[in-house]
C-alpha positions, 0 to 999 in steps of 0.5 A: 745448072739450076733446076727449077721445080714447078709445083704441080696441081697434085701437090696443091691439092695435097696441101689444101687437103692437109690444111682442111684436115687440120682445121677440122681437127682443131674444130673437133678438139674445141668441141670435145673440150667443151663437152668433156669439160665439167659443167659448173657446180649448181646447188639445189637449195630446196623448193620455192615454198620452203624458201619463202620464210620470213627470216633469211635462211643460211645455207652452207654449201660445198667448198666453203660457200655460205649464202643467205636466202632472203624473200624480198616481197616475193623475190628470192635473193641469195647473198654471199655470207662473206662480208664485203669489208677488207678487214672482215673476219668471218661469215655474216650472221642474221640478227633477228632482233635488229633485222639485219646482217652483222659482221661478228668482228668489226661490226659492219651491218647490212639490211636484208635487201643487201644495202649498207646499214653501217656507213662508218666503213668507207670500204664497205660494199653492198652484199654480193648477190648470186643469181638463182634459177627456178626450175620445176619448183626447185631453186638452184644457185650457180656460184659462177653467176655472182654480182659484186656489191656496189661501193658505199655512196660518195656522200657517206664516204668520210672519216668517222671517229672510232668511238662515234656511232651513227644515229639509230635511224641509219641502222634502220632496215625497212625490209623484214620489219614486223 
């Protein structure tokens, strides 16, 4: 003889309460993870007045992050100092006599506004930019908020002979010229 078991209303209530409790616990777990998770690093770069210099300022931040701070006609910009070249070897350096950033090993060049000044490298990109926030007169950088550079314009992508140097006017960077 087969006995059929009927689900009583009390059992349905227990199942419903257990499902609601599980959903509530999952939501609480998500909230706890959100608030217990460490906030992304944020670097205080100094006061706005101190950063309004004529020449780019290099800042060596924690975890090997190196940026240049540039005042472009009243707008503060932070550029990543790592060259956006596949074969670049080290941080860019600001060469004041040439008014541009230069890569020490292969010779790539970028203007203070992040544009490419040396078109001989088909894989070159404009400089990577970090978002800055200004609060209470201080400038803050969040390393998670970065904009990768744009590739070299298609009109300039071609194969250059290794000994050929573009004319000087191609290297001319209008920004920060005195």
